[in-house]
C-alpha positions, 0 to 999 in steps of 0.5 A: 228694854230702856231706849233713847230716841235722841238720835236723828238723821236724814236717809235719802231724804226721809228723817230716821230717828235711831233708838240706843238700847241703854239697859233692861227694864225693871222686873214687871216692865217691858217695852222700847220704853219700858212702859207697859206691864206684865202680868204673869202668874205668881209675880213672875218675870216677863221677857223685858223685851217682848213682854212674854210670861214665862208661864201662865198669866195671873188670875185677872189676866189673859191674851195680848200678844203671844202670852203678854197677858194684857187683857184684865178682867176687871169684874173679878171678885167685885161687888154683885147683886141681885133683886131676884132672890136665889133659889131656895135651899141653894147658895147659888148667890150672885157674887159666884158669877164673879168668883174666878171659877169658870165652872158651868155645872149648877151642882158646883155651887159656882153659879148664880141661880135666881128665885124661880118664877119671877123676874130675874136680874143680875148686877155687879158693880165694878167700883167706877166708871171704865170704858166697856167693850168685850165681855164673856158670859159663862151660862149654866151648861144646859137650858141655854133658853134661859138666856134667850132674849136677856140684856145687858145694860150700862150705867153709872147708878142703881137707879134706872136700867142704863144704856142697853148695850146688848141683846142675846139673841132669841136662839142660844146654841153655846153655853159661852158667849163672847160678846160687844158690849160697848160703853161706858158704865160702873154697873152692868146689869143683865136682865131677864125679861121673860120672853125665853120658851114657857116665859122662863125668866130664870137666870143661871149665870156661871161667870161673868168676865168683863174686859179691858186692855192694859195701859198701851195696848188695844184690840179684841185681844188687847195684842196690839200695842199703841205708842201715845205720849203720857196716855193710853190709845183708845182700847177699841180702835187704837186711836191716840187722843195726842201726840205721839212718843217720840220715833213714832207718828200716824193716827194710832203711833203705830208707825216707826220712824226709828230703827232699834239697835239690838244689843247693849251700848 
């Protein structure tokens, strides 16, 4: 809901600012200053106060606080490539790992399978540089040793390996791997160095999701709200790079000086 925080006073020596609710937010926005965006399936309108969607999130969005859908998969439908070739006779191309289909059965035709017996890599171009943190890799539901010891790199061009941000363990027990790849880059590359069992250097990747928090949210699931003035906070730790919005204070601008008065005025 839109609010005005211009009424301030001192109560028992403590400065307080009162926010008076003036109107509801325009469709697609929510919060006390209408500064947060909702991302509901089919363009449905979220709750203007809490941001909760009436149903599911839009395709590339998930999580948030109580179904506010504030975590975006920026890899969805982006350009994916590989210099490793693909398995002969099958249409298991690199783009299948960013098509939005999390099916982990290779026979479904929605996974990437590099050519057999050759050093393998897979890369997605996000279109521009992002601050990356949370990545989810959906491997094929079998042959998990193929992702063991693989590495993930971030770069801003394709001429170098870039910066190493994650190495898969020597033993992988789950086919869905949630991991932290903290850094900045336009390209995310997964490489198989051939150090798995039997030196198997094949890549079997069914989906890669790279999640970023929407403007004004932070945390592992983008379920915390920050209140920075005219700029978003750090998506990981919530620190504001500048001043807080009126009525808020603290390094994360998450300590409220304000008291919200319910009901329209």
